[in-house]
KOLLO-620140 format. One record per residue (C-alpha): residue in one letter; x, y, z. Coordinates in pm, 1 decimal. Example, Ala and Ser with C-alpha at 12.3 -4.5 7.8 and 13.67 -1.06 7.14 Angstrom:
REM residues 2
rest, c1, c2, c3
a, 1230.0, -450.0, 780.0
s, 1367.0, -106.0, 714.0
REM end
This chain:
REM residues 261
rest, c1, c2, c3
m, -12304.2, 9146.6, 6764.7
s, -12037.4, 8876.2, 6787.6
h, -12029.7, 8859.0, 6406.9
n, -11951.9, 9230.8, 6393.8
s, -11668.1, 9214.4, 6648.8
n, -11519.4, 8920.5, 6456.2
e, -11513.1, 9133.9, 6144.1
e, -11341.4, 9410.2, 6337.8
t, -11069.7, 9178.3, 6473.0
g, -11034.6, 9031.8, 6124.6
a, -10996.0, 9377.2, 5974.4
k, -10748.7, 9475.1, 6241.7
k, -10555.8, 9161.5, 6178.8
i, -10530.3, 9243.3, 5806.8
a, -10401.9, 9589.5, 5898.5
l, -10141.6, 9425.8, 6122.0
i, -10043.2, 9185.0, 5845.0
k, -10003.1, 9481.6, 5609.5
l, -9782.9, 9653.7, 5869.3
e, -9575.3, 9338.2, 5902.6
f, -9510.3, 9339.1, 5527.3
m, -9443.1, 9714.1, 5519.2
q, -9177.1, 9689.6, 5789.4
a, -9007.7, 9378.6, 5646.0
e, -8671.4, 9388.6, 5467.2
y, -8666.4, 9222.9, 5123.3
d, -8498.6, 8904.4, 5251.9
i, -8788.4, 8853.3, 5498.0
l, -9061.2, 8884.7, 5231.7
p, -9038.9, 8520.3, 5110.7
v, -9091.8, 8406.5, 5474.0
l, -9402.0, 8626.4, 5511.2
l, -9540.7, 8521.4, 5172.3
e, -9502.4, 8156.1, 5276.5
k, -9664.0, 8228.5, 5614.3
y, -9979.0, 8387.1, 5464.5
k, -10010.3, 8196.1, 5137.8
d, -10310.4, 7991.7, 5258.2
d, -10501.6, 8287.4, 5406.1
e, -10800.3, 8324.7, 5172.7
r, -10927.5, 8664.9, 5292.3
s, -10926.5, 8897.4, 4992.2
g, -10737.6, 9167.5, 5183.4
v, -10454.5, 8928.4, 5265.0
v, -10451.2, 8786.3, 4910.5
t, -10416.4, 9144.4, 4778.8
i, -10128.2, 9218.3, 5017.8
c, -9950.0, 8894.1, 4922.7
n, -9990.4, 8963.3, 4549.5
q, -9863.1, 9318.6, 4593.9
y, -9550.5, 9209.6, 4782.7
q, -9491.9, 8915.3, 4549.3
r, -9468.8, 9169.5, 4264.6
k, -9240.5, 9391.1, 4473.0
l, -9014.9, 9096.7, 4545.9
e, -8997.6, 9000.4, 4176.3
a, -8917.2, 9360.9, 4076.9
y, -8647.2, 9371.1, 4346.5
r, -8490.3, 9046.2, 4219.9
m, -8494.7, 9174.2, 3863.1
e, -8324.7, 9495.6, 3976.9
k, -8061.7, 9293.1, 4167.4
n, -7993.3, 9095.5, 3847.8
r, -7973.1, 9414.9, 3640.3
m, -7725.2, 9565.3, 3886.7
a, -7519.1, 9244.1, 3879.9
a, -7495.0, 9287.7, 3500.9
m, -7395.9, 9654.8, 3554.3
k, -7093.7, 9529.7, 3751.9
q, -6952.3, 9312.6, 3470.3
y, -6664.0, 9550.0, 3391.4
e, -6590.9, 9611.8, 3759.3
a, -6570.2, 9231.3, 3799.4
m, -6348.8, 9202.2, 3489.6
y, -6096.7, 9447.9, 3636.3
q, -6137.0, 9355.2, 4001.6
e, -5760.3, 9312.1, 4051.0
y, -5735.4, 9694.6, 4035.4
p, -5791.4, 9833.7, 4387.1
y, -5957.2, 10161.7, 4283.2
i, -6183.7, 10149.3, 3976.9
c, -6306.5, 10491.0, 3864.3
g, -6602.5, 10561.8, 3636.1
i, -6599.6, 10881.1, 3428.5
d, -6874.6, 11055.6, 3235.3
e, -6963.1, 11405.1, 3118.1
v, -7276.0, 11606.1, 3060.9
g, -7340.5, 11923.1, 2864.8
r, -7167.1, 11877.1, 2530.8
g, -7474.8, 11987.8, 2335.7
p, -7618.4, 12294.3, 2515.0
l, -7585.9, 12649.3, 2381.2
a, -7512.4, 12785.9, 2729.5
g, -7338.2, 12684.9, 3049.6
p, -7033.3, 12474.0, 3130.2
v, -6946.3, 12119.2, 3031.2
i, -6922.7, 11908.4, 3347.1
a, -6746.6, 11577.3, 3406.6
a, -6760.0, 11354.2, 3712.7
a, -6522.0, 11081.9, 3829.0
v, -6657.2, 10832.8, 4084.5
i, -6481.4, 10551.7, 4273.1
l, -6735.3, 10317.8, 4431.5
p, -6647.1, 10054.8, 4692.6
k, -6618.7, 9701.4, 4551.4
e, -6904.9, 9575.1, 4768.1
c, -7129.9, 9863.4, 4667.0
d, -7492.0, 9743.3, 4682.5
l, -7668.7, 10050.9, 4544.3
l, -7976.2, 9977.2, 4332.7
y, -8146.1, 10168.9, 4048.8
i, -7818.6, 10319.6, 3922.8
n, -7850.8, 10372.6, 3547.9
d, -7759.4, 10608.2, 3265.5
s, -7881.2, 10944.3, 3401.9
k, -8093.2, 11000.7, 3088.8
q, -8301.7, 10694.3, 3181.1
l, -8393.8, 10834.9, 3523.5
t, -8641.1, 11097.1, 3640.3
e, -8505.7, 11416.7, 3793.6
k, -8640.1, 11310.6, 4135.0
k, -8468.7, 10970.1, 4110.1
r, -8139.0, 11130.5, 4001.3
e, -8147.6, 11362.7, 4303.4
e, -8211.0, 11066.4, 4537.6
l, -7936.2, 10857.2, 4380.6
y, -7694.1, 11152.2, 4380.7
d, -7714.6, 11163.4, 4761.8
e, -7672.7, 10785.8, 4787.7
i, -7373.0, 10782.7, 4549.9
i, -7199.8, 11072.9, 4728.5
s, -7238.8, 10909.3, 5070.1
c, -7133.7, 10564.9, 4945.0
a, -6842.5, 10661.2, 4715.8
i, -6480.3, 10614.7, 4825.2
s, -6413.2, 10939.1, 4637.6
f, -6567.5, 11157.2, 4369.0
g, -6438.2, 11452.8, 4168.6
i, -6609.1, 11716.3, 3954.7
g, -6448.2, 11895.0, 3659.0
s, -6599.0, 12203.2, 3495.4
v, -6499.2, 12399.1, 3184.6
p, -6673.5, 12734.7, 3123.7
p, -6825.8, 12854.5, 2794.5
t, -6538.7, 13097.8, 2719.5
q, -6291.4, 12810.3, 2726.3
i, -6525.4, 12588.3, 2521.7
d, -6521.2, 12863.8, 2254.8
e, -6140.5, 12879.8, 2266.6
i, -6050.6, 12510.5, 2250.6
n, -6372.0, 12345.6, 2109.3
i, -6620.0, 12120.7, 2289.8
l, -6427.6, 11793.4, 2247.4
q, -6108.4, 11936.5, 2399.1
a, -6316.5, 12106.2, 2671.1
t, -6478.2, 11770.1, 2753.3
y, -6135.2, 11605.1, 2789.0
e, -6021.3, 11895.3, 3008.1
a, -6329.6, 11860.2, 3232.9
m, -6254.1, 11487.3, 3267.0
r, -5889.2, 11553.8, 3357.6
k, -6003.5, 11806.2, 3618.1
a, -6253.5, 11556.4, 3763.0
i, -5976.1, 11295.1, 3798.1
g, -5749.5, 11558.9, 3953.5
n, -6017.7, 11643.4, 4211.6
l, -6039.3, 11285.3, 4342.8
k, -5900.6, 11237.6, 4696.6
v, -5788.7, 10887.2, 4596.2
q, -5570.7, 10809.4, 4293.1
p, -5756.8, 10556.2, 4071.6
d, -5579.9, 10248.6, 3931.1
i, -5804.2, 10218.9, 3625.6
l, -6056.3, 10442.7, 3447.7
l, -6378.2, 10314.3, 3292.8
n, -6483.2, 10583.2, 3043.4
d, -6802.2, 10634.2, 2848.6
a, -6676.8, 10571.4, 2492.4
v, -6368.0, 10797.0, 2502.2
t, -5995.2, 10774.3, 2570.4
i, -5881.2, 11088.9, 2750.9
p, -5553.4, 11232.6, 2618.8
g, -5286.7, 11335.6, 2869.1
v, -5384.4, 11087.3, 3140.4
d, -5133.3, 10820.0, 3240.2
i, -5378.8, 10587.3, 3416.3
k, -5500.2, 10272.3, 3236.9
q, -5824.7, 10354.3, 3051.2
v, -6104.2, 10131.1, 2923.6
p, -6340.9, 10308.5, 2681.9
i, -6683.9, 10139.1, 2687.2
i, -6945.1, 10217.4, 2420.0
k, -7273.0, 10312.1, 2595.5
g, -7077.4, 10269.3, 2918.0
d, -7332.0, 10466.1, 3122.1
a, -7580.9, 10181.5, 3064.8
k, -7327.0, 9899.3, 3117.5
s, -7108.7, 9999.5, 3412.5
i, -7225.1, 10098.9, 3760.9
s, -6919.1, 10325.5, 3798.8
i, -6982.2, 10516.2, 3474.6
a, -7357.9, 10534.8, 3543.5
a, -7286.0, 10675.8, 3890.8
a, -7056.2, 10936.7, 3733.1
s, -7325.8, 11025.4, 3477.9
i, -7576.3, 11089.4, 3760.7
v, -7332.1, 11301.2, 3964.1
a, -7236.7, 11506.3, 3655.0
k, -7598.8, 11557.2, 3545.6
v, -7729.3, 11664.3, 3889.0
t, -7429.8, 11897.8, 3938.0
r, -7481.4, 12066.7, 3601.5
d, -7860.4, 12089.6, 3639.0
r, -7816.3, 12266.8, 3974.4
i, -7570.8, 12513.2, 3817.1
m, -7816.6, 12594.1, 3536.4
v, -8103.1, 12640.5, 3785.5
a, -7880.8, 12890.7, 3971.4
y, -7799.2, 13069.9, 3642.5
d, -8173.1, 13099.3, 3573.9
k, -8194.3, 13343.9, 3867.3
v, -7897.8, 13545.5, 3736.2
f, -8024.6, 13555.7, 3375.9
p, -8405.2, 13533.3, 3390.5
g, -8596.6, 13513.0, 3065.3
y, -8390.7, 13235.7, 2904.9
d, -8572.1, 12955.8, 3091.1
f, -8240.1, 12795.8, 3196.2
a, -8404.8, 12620.6, 3494.1
s, -8605.7, 12399.0, 3260.4
n, -8399.4, 12386.3, 2937.8
k, -8059.4, 12363.0, 3118.4
g, -7901.2, 12565.1, 2837.2
y, -8021.3, 12342.1, 2553.2
g, -8178.2, 12505.5, 2248.6
s, -8547.0, 12493.3, 2338.2
a, -8793.0, 12716.5, 2153.1
r, -8820.1, 12958.7, 2448.2
h, -8441.8, 12971.8, 2478.2
m, -8401.9, 13053.6, 2105.9
e, -8669.4, 13324.9, 2128.2
a, -8492.7, 13478.9, 2429.8
i, -8159.4, 13489.7, 2243.1
k, -8324.8, 13673.3, 1952.2
k, -8503.9, 13909.2, 2190.9
y, -8238.4, 13980.7, 2457.8
g, -7913.2, 13872.6, 2292.4
l, -7644.9, 13655.8, 2451.9
t, -7552.6, 13621.0, 2818.6
p, -7193.3, 13575.8, 2942.9
i, -7264.8, 13202.4, 2982.4
h, -7356.9, 13146.3, 2617.1
r, -7115.7, 12951.4, 2396.1
k, -7059.2, 13196.5, 2114.2
s, -6921.2, 12926.5, 1884.2
f, -7249.6, 12733.2, 1926.7
v, -7490.5, 13019.4, 1864.2
k, -7322.9, 13218.8, 1585.6
n, -7570.1, 13072.7, 1331.5
i, -7876.7, 13177.0, 1531.7
i, -7801.1, 13547.2, 1558.9
REM end
């Protein structure tokens, strides 16, 4: 009988230990791991191993984010550093979208990365975090008709200029993903693969991608049959079939699809 009740208190205690770990902030984990390191019960050993791995992953992420702030550190004398990126240069339908994001200097967001490296769910989560943390952000959009008129490169520059213009705060320096934007008189630093090297550019890439994806999901309801919700306007097999079957919608880029028809 007593043996059984001991087991129960032991089991309860392990559950309480687990709760203690679950509720702890990352900076408390080393203290807890030290506290329970000599507890040989398999349940406690499992918990300690699990949170040791979590702590190591967290430290690695902190180091990765520190590396993502190298350009922000390099230009820290500029009060407002703005990251710029675009999405939607390649699709056959829909707008090209650019985002400009000014993050606070002491921004401690984690998991920010080139939007292409993230799952849709993670992008949506990070979008909310970026928007609430940013000093300012601006979106620029250029529609398909204008893309056809001025070409995709010029349309991309125009979307970027619009994004900068929609900021509530005037930036002192622009960190751009691999381009120099004509007609902008703010200091610019083009960074090759910038969305994987700068937290500001990566944040802009996430904001641009989520914004455009939401627009294309909305267009899917207006123009059903083209599968815009999943292909986002890119030339998937179902999208190509739909063009051949139903023709073009008003959001198609005629200059992009003239060879298909």
